[in-house]
C-alpha angles and dihedrals in degrees: 000000000000107000093093096043120118109279098230129044120242134198104264127226094236140144125195119193116188118208101042092114091070093060117101136195140172118283128248116264112279093222093070093078092048090052093053093044090057094053117107111261095014120152133149114266117239125273101206122197115219112191091181091065092046089056092048094048095042096239135120103250137358123200128185119209099216112210095172090118118031121158090335096312129099097240143048096252095096089074093065098035095050095049094045094049090047089054093045094052093042091053092048090052093046092050091059095244115163111269116248143109122313128204112226109208126195146149121230148175086216122286101054092051092049090049092051090047092049092049091049092050094049091050095046094251132125128249133203114192127191115206124195127216118285098041111129115254091236090058089051090049091050090056092048089049087064086065093254125145106243125204115190115212124208092214136067130284095276090056091050090052090051093050092047091052091050092049093050092049091052095061126060092209094052130095125191110229100185126164094214127065138213135174107305094015110072113109099076094042085051090057090050090054090049089054092059091059090084089070091057094046089054091053090056092050094045094048089051090051088050092056099261107103092158090077131228128320093209131021120191118200130183112235134209109152090346104251096127090044089052090054091049093048090047092051098048098035094050095066110113092210143357131060118343112198129218110260122213127191119206125200138168115264086235093061110023098151095145094048090048092047093049091050091053096039094234136071114271137173120237131198107252126220136195118300138161086226088080097164091057094048095112126135104198131049117235110261094230093045096051099076090049093048092044094051103026108041118093096192144004130198138180120217136194127244087250091054089053095044092052091048092049091051092049092049090050090052088054093050101261119123107218132161122212094274093050093044090052089085092062091042090053096049090050092054094045098045104031105024126091108308091017097134093055092047090048090055093045091052091048095242126149141156092294098050124124117224126194119197118198109218099192100188143020127231089261090066089082112357115199123247117232110292093006118126096201115097111158149052145162 
C-alpha cells in the first residue's frame, strides 16, 4: 500500500535506543483477564493479518490488533476503565464505607471519558467528565449520551486533568478515575494500566493460534500520556525467557511529549498544538508510565496528521476500521522502516524479511465520526 503515501521523503522525528530489550519488570496481575472475560458482552478483539502491508514494509507478517469494538465501545479504553472502577468500588466496600452512589470524575480527549461514563452507567453510578478544547462535538455528545455530566474546558488536556482533579477533591462522594498519574496520584492510574494487559494477552493467544507462538518482533503502540505503552512494555518486558520484541511508541508531531522526554532523559511537558489525532494530544507523560517508557521502549517516533490520514485510508481499504489515533501505529512503522535512515533503524531494531510486526489500532472510525466537511476523525 504505497500509492497514497506522501510523494517526497522527509527527515523523521525519530529516536532509536538499542538495549531496551534486556530490561525486565514484574508482570500485570493474572486476574485482570479473568475479570474481563466474565463481563457481559466480552469477546477478544480481532488480530487481522495484512499481507499487503508485510510486502510494503519488507517484513514477514503484519498483524493489526483491531480495537474498533471493545465491550460495546469503539476503542480499547473500556479495558482500563472497567478494571479500575471495579477496584475502586471493591476497596470502598471493603473499607466499610456507607453504600451509596459515587461520582466518577475524569478528564478525557474522548474515549477514556466515554468508557468511564459507560462503566458508571452500567453500575448505577454517576460520572462527571471534563473535556478539553479540540475534541470533536460528536465525541462530547457520545459521552453525554452515557448520562454523564460534561464540562467543556477552554484549555488543553493538561488543564482539563487539573480541573477534574480539583472537582473530585471537592466532593466526598467523588473519585478521580484518571488515566494519567502524577506524584501523589498513582494507584488508580496503575489499575487502568493493569486493565490494558488483557489486550496484550489476547495478542499472544491469537498469534499462537495463527501459527506464531514465538510472539512478535516489533509492536507499535500509539501514545498520549503513555499508559497503554506502559502496559505493553510491562507485558513484553516481564517475560522471564523467550523472545522480547522491539517496542515502538508513536505520537503526533503536535504533542510528542514522550519522544521529547526520551531525548532529554527526563520527563518533560510540551506545548501541544492542533492535531487530528485528538486522543494522543497530551503534553505530559504519566509519572508511573515514564520509568517503563524510559527503560523499555526501543524506539519512538512522531508522525504528521497526513501520515495518520494516509494510514487510516489504507487500513480502511484493507477492511480495518481505524481512526487517526489507531492508524498512527502504521504511520509510525512506515516512517521508521521506510523513511530516510530506515535501513539503519531496521538493523538496529533487529528486523528482517522474516520479522513479525503487530500494530495496535486503538480505535475505530466510530470513536469520533467526522461531521460533514470536518477533517477531524479521531480521539482517545
